[in-house]
C-alpha positions as CSV (number, residue, x, y, z in Angstrom):
1,M,87.1,72.7,86.3
2,N,85.1,74.0,89.1
3,L,86.2,73.1,92.8
4,M,83.6,72.0,93.6
5,L,83.7,69.0,90.1
6,V,86.4,68.3,91.0
7,R,85.9,67.5,95.3
8,I,83.1,64.7,93.7
9,L,85.6,63.3,91.4
10,F,87.8,63.1,94.3
11,I,85.4,61.5,96.6
12,I,83.8,58.9,94.5
13,G,87.5,58.2,94.0
14,S,87.8,57.5,97.0
15,M,85.1,55.5,97.7
16,I,85.8,52.8,95.4
17,V,90.1,52.9,96.0
18,G,88.0,51.8,99.6
19,Y,85.6,49.5,98.4
20,Y,88.5,47.1,96.5
21,Q,90.8,47.6,99.6
22,V,88.2,45.3,102.2
23,P,89.3,41.7,101.7
24,N,87.0,39.9,99.4
25,F,85.2,42.6,98.6
26,Q,82.3,40.2,96.8
27,S,80.9,38.8,100.1
28,G,79.0,42.3,100.2
29,L,81.1,44.1,102.4
30,G,82.9,46.4,99.9
31,W,80.5,48.9,100.9
32,V,82.2,49.8,104.3
33,G,85.7,50.8,102.2
34,A,83.7,52.7,100.3
35,L,81.9,54.6,103.3
36,I,85.5,54.8,104.9
37,G,86.6,56.6,101.4
38,A,84.8,58.5,101.7
39,I,84.6,59.4,104.6
40,L,88.3,59.7,105.0
41,A,88.6,61.8,101.0
42,G,86.0,64.3,103.5
43,L,88.5,64.7,105.9
44,V,91.2,66.0,103.1
45,I,88.9,68.5,102.0
46,L,87.7,70.0,105.3
47,I,91.6,69.7,105.3
48,E,92.1,71.7,102.7
49,M,89.1,74.5,103.0
50,G,90.9,74.9,106.3
51,M,94.5,75.6,103.8
52,R,92.3,77.7,102.5
53,K,94.6,81.0,103.0
54,T,98.1,78.8,103.4
55,S,99.8,80.9,100.6
56,V,102.4,79.3,98.8
57,K,105.6,80.6,100.5
58,G,104.3,79.9,103.9
59,L,103.9,76.5,103.2
60,S,107.7,76.3,100.5
61,S,108.7,77.3,104.0
62,T,107.5,74.9,106.4
63,V,108.5,72.7,103.9
64,F,112.4,73.6,104.3
65,G,111.7,73.7,108.6
66,L,110.4,69.9,108.0
67,I,113.9,69.1,105.5
68,L,115.9,70.7,107.6
69,G,114.5,69.5,110.9
70,L,114.9,65.7,109.2
71,I,118.7,66.6,108.2
72,M,118.9,68.0,112.6
73,A,117.0,64.4,113.9
74,K,119.8,62.2,111.3
75,L,122.9,64.1,112.8
76,V,122.0,64.0,116.3
77,G,120.4,60.0,116.2
78,D,123.9,59.5,114.9
79,V,125.3,60.7,118.4
80,F,122.9,58.5,120.4
81,S,124.1,55.4,118.4
82,L,127.9,56.0,119.4
83,A,126.7,54.9,122.8
84,P,126.4,51.7,123.4
85,M,122.9,51.2,124.3
86,E,119.7,48.0,123.2
87,Q,119.3,49.0,119.1
88,E,115.5,49.0,120.2
89,I,115.8,52.1,122.9
90,L,118.1,53.3,119.8
91,F,114.5,52.9,117.5
92,R,112.4,54.8,120.2
93,I,114.9,57.7,120.7
94,R,114.8,58.5,116.4
95,I,111.5,58.4,117.1
96,I,111.5,60.7,119.8
97,L,114.2,62.9,118.2
98,T,112.4,62.5,114.8
99,L,108.9,64.3,116.0
100,I,110.9,67.1,118.3
101,F,113.1,68.7,115.2
102,C,110.6,68.0,112.4
103,Y,108.0,69.7,115.1
104,M,110.5,72.8,115.0
105,G,111.7,73.5,112.3
106,M,108.3,73.5,110.7
107,L,107.2,75.8,113.3
108,I,111.0,77.7,112.8
109,G,110.0,77.8,109.1
110,L,106.7,79.0,109.4
111,R,107.7,81.7,112.0
112,G,110.6,83.5,109.8
113,K,109.3,82.7,106.3
114,D,109.5,86.3,105.8
115,E,113.2,85.8,106.7
116,F,113.6,82.9,104.1
117,N,114.9,84.7,100.7
118,I,116.7,81.1,98.9
119,I,112.3,80.4,99.1
120,I,110.9,78.8,95.8
121,P,108.4,82.1,94.9
122,Y,111.2,84.7,95.5
123,V,114.2,83.2,94.1
124,R,114.9,85.8,91.2
125,L,117.6,84.8,87.9
126,R,119.1,87.7,87.3
127,R,121.6,88.4,85.0
128,Q,124.7,89.6,85.8
129,G,124.3,93.9,86.4
130,H,120.9,93.4,85.5
131,S,118.3,93.9,88.2
132,E,114.1,93.7,87.7
133,D,112.1,97.2,88.1
134,V,109.1,96.1,90.2
135,T,106.6,99.5,91.7
136,I,103.5,98.2,94.2
137,V,101.1,100.7,93.5
138,D,99.8,102.3,96.9
139,T,95.5,102.8,97.7
140,S,95.8,106.0,97.7
141,V,97.7,106.4,94.4
142,I,95.0,104.5,92.5
143,V,91.9,107.0,94.2
144,D,94.0,110.2,93.2
145,G,93.6,109.3,89.2
146,R,96.4,110.5,88.3
147,I,98.6,107.9,87.6
148,V,96.6,107.2,84.5
149,D,98.1,110.3,83.1
150,I,100.8,108.9,84.2
151,C,101.1,105.7,83.2
152,K,100.3,107.1,79.5
153,S,102.8,109.9,79.3
154,K,105.5,106.8,79.8
155,F,106.5,108.2,82.9
156,I,106.5,104.9,84.8
157,S,108.5,101.9,83.4
158,G,109.2,98.6,84.5
159,K,106.5,96.4,86.1
160,L,103.7,97.8,88.1
161,V,102.2,95.4,91.2
162,I,99.1,95.8,92.8
163,P,99.2,93.7,95.8
164,R,95.7,91.8,96.8
165,F,95.0,93.4,100.1
166,V,95.1,96.8,98.3
167,L,92.0,95.8,95.9
168,R,89.9,94.7,99.1
169,E,91.0,97.9,100.5
170,L,89.8,99.4,97.9
171,Q,86.1,97.2,97.8
172,Q,85.6,97.6,100.9
173,I,85.8,102.2,100.6
174,A,84.0,101.6,97.6
175,D,81.0,99.9,99.5
176,S,81.2,101.6,102.5
177,T,78.4,104.1,103.4
178,D,79.6,106.9,104.0
179,P,79.2,108.6,100.6
180,I,82.5,110.6,99.6
181,K,84.1,107.3,100.4
182,R,82.2,105.5,98.0
183,Q,82.0,107.9,95.1
184,R,86.1,108.1,95.9
185,G,86.3,104.2,96.0
186,R,84.5,103.9,92.6
187,R,86.1,106.2,91.2
188,G,89.7,104.8,91.8
189,L,87.9,100.9,90.6
190,E,87.4,103.2,87.0
191,M,90.8,104.7,87.7
192,L,92.2,101.0,88.2
193,H,90.4,99.7,84.7
194,A,92.3,102.4,83.0
195,I,95.4,101.8,83.3
196,Q,94.7,98.1,83.1
197,K,93.6,98.0,79.2
198,E,96.7,100.9,78.8
199,P,99.0,99.3,76.6
200,G,102.0,99.0,76.6
201,L,102.2,98.6,80.5
202,D,103.8,95.4,82.6
203,I,100.8,95.3,85.4
204,T,100.4,92.9,87.9
205,L,98.4,91.3,90.2
206,H,99.9,89.7,94.0
207,D,98.6,87.4,96.2
208,E,100.8,87.5,99.1
209,D,99.5,89.2,102.2
210,F,100.6,89.4,105.7
211,P,97.6,88.6,108.0
212,E,99.0,89.2,111.5
213,M,99.6,93.1,109.6
214,G,96.3,94.4,110.1
215,D,97.7,98.2,107.8
216,V,97.7,97.9,104.9
217,D,100.6,100.5,104.9
218,T,102.8,98.3,107.0
219,K,102.0,94.7,104.4
220,L,103.2,97.8,102.3
221,V,106.5,98.3,103.5
222,K,107.3,94.9,104.2
223,L,106.5,93.8,100.6
224,A,108.5,95.9,98.9
225,K,111.5,94.6,101.8
226,L,110.5,91.4,100.6
227,M,111.0,91.8,96.3
228,D,112.4,95.3,96.2
229,A,110.6,97.2,94.9
230,K,109.9,100.7,94.7
231,I,106.4,102.4,96.7
232,L,104.2,104.4,93.8
233,T,102.1,107.0,96.6
234,V,101.1,109.7,97.3
235,D,100.2,109.3,100.9
236,F,103.1,111.2,103.0
237,N,102.8,109.1,106.7
238,L,103.7,106.4,104.1
239,N,106.3,108.0,101.8
240,R,108.6,108.8,105.4
241,V,108.0,104.7,106.8
242,A,109.2,103.2,103.7
243,S,112.2,106.3,104.0
244,I,112.5,105.4,107.4
245,H,112.5,101.5,105.8
246,G,115.1,102.5,103.3
247,I,113.1,101.9,100.3
248,K,112.4,104.4,97.4
249,V,109.3,106.1,97.6
250,L,107.4,107.7,93.7
251,N,105.7,110.2,95.3
252,I,103.3,112.1,92.6
253,N,102.7,115.1,94.6
254,E,106.1,115.7,94.9
255,L,106.2,115.2,90.9
256,A,103.9,117.4,90.4
257,N,105.4,120.3,92.4
258,A,108.2,119.6,90.6
259,L,107.4,120.6,87.7
260,K,105.0,123.7,88.6
261,T,106.4,126.9,87.8
262,V,109.8,128.2,88.3
263,V,109.3,131.9,89.9
264,F,111.9,134.3,90.7
265,P,111.9,137.2,92.9
266,G,111.2,140.6,90.5
267,E,109.2,139.0,87.8
268,Q,106.1,139.8,87.2
269,M,102.7,139.1,86.0
270,Q,99.1,138.7,85.4
271,I,96.5,137.0,87.8
272,K,93.5,137.3,88.9
273,L,92.1,137.5,92.1
274,I,89.4,134.3,93.3
275,K,89.2,135.3,97.4
276,E,90.4,136.7,100.8
277,G,94.2,135.9,101.9
278,K,94.3,134.7,105.6
279,E,96.2,138.4,106.0
280,H,94.5,141.3,106.7
281,N,93.8,143.1,102.9
282,Q,95.3,140.1,101.2
283,A,94.0,138.2,97.9
284,V,94.2,135.3,96.9
285,G,94.8,134.1,92.8
286,Y,96.3,130.4,91.6
287,L,98.3,129.5,88.5
288,E,97.3,127.5,85.4
289,D,98.8,124.9,87.6
290,G,97.2,125.7,90.6
291,T,100.2,127.7,92.3
292,M,98.8,129.8,94.9
293,V,99.6,133.5,94.3
294,V,98.9,135.7,97.3
295,V,99.2,139.8,97.1
296,E,99.5,142.2,99.3
297,E,97.0,144.6,99.5
298,G,94.5,143.0,96.8
299,R,91.4,142.8,98.8
300,R,89.8,145.2,96.4
301,F,90.9,143.7,93.6
302,I,88.6,140.7,94.1
303,G,87.1,139.4,90.7
304,H,89.4,141.1,88.8
305,E,92.9,140.5,86.8
306,V,96.1,142.4,88.2
307,K,99.8,143.1,87.2
308,V,101.6,141.6,89.7
309,T,105.2,141.2,91.0
310,V,107.0,138.7,93.2
311,T,108.1,140.0,96.3
312,S,109.2,135.5,97.8
313,V,108.9,132.3,96.7
314,L,108.0,129.4,100.3
315,Q,107.6,125.7,99.5
316,T,106.6,123.8,102.0
317,Q,105.5,120.3,102.2
318,A,101.8,120.7,101.2
319,G,103.7,122.8,98.2
320,K,104.6,126.4,96.3
321,M,103.2,129.5,97.8
322,I,103.8,132.9,95.9
323,F,103.7,136.2,97.5
324,T,102.8,139.4,95.3
325,K,102.8,143.1,95.6
326,I,100.4,144.4,93.3
327,E,102.7,146.5,89.9
328,K,101.5,150.5,90.4
């Protein structure tokens, strides 16, 4: 049912109730009650529209704070009732205490909503010794595209969670005026559509947002801590920040580096030289997995395939580099 239709039915119902609430409505004053009902319904709809960004978690936190405030007001009011005073004064004190503690409880509950792990939306019933395997997907992974092949290979198990704010960031990239960013964003949307169609994958969208946090990486770290989940990314900075917070990170680049060809000094290989190296008289070629091979004294053989011997292997943050010399 359309949201607008529900609002119209609510206004009509409020007008009917207001019409019959006026005494002697048959005298022609019933329209006044109907008008009052329509105005009150309009105010309720305006409040509902203002609460559009309020999450279920925030609402449940507020209710929890309200209940806590009522309990505290009752306890403090009982203490005042032990003192000899008139009932009218005690009644006023109870009203004031109820208002103050309810306000403070709702405020504390709303501000500390992320720390209330007992709130209903975040209660996870588990069997003893069993934990749910949840992985949150970063925007960089979707744009990267390799997640499709990884999902097909069944290397990732459990539930994949894609937050709504990640989708918004991906949409902003796809709508960018920069043609390169726009192309990457649209490719990311295609990759997301591809993994959603992949059978056997448990993929869900998560509506939780943190409006007070503008950075998507900060939101991902916060959500991962709340859901006790891992983060799937190719972003080096997000990897470092999440690791500092004690969150397990699955970095596709690290997986790719771990799967590259393992070579040892003294081994021989055939390599085609493509371009010049950074140092004098060096040439560079690449293995099938993308590993860079630097050949000493190989500049004059650029464009040819030569036989080389491995002298050393250097592991960097960007990947693995193999240094070789031409076999004479």
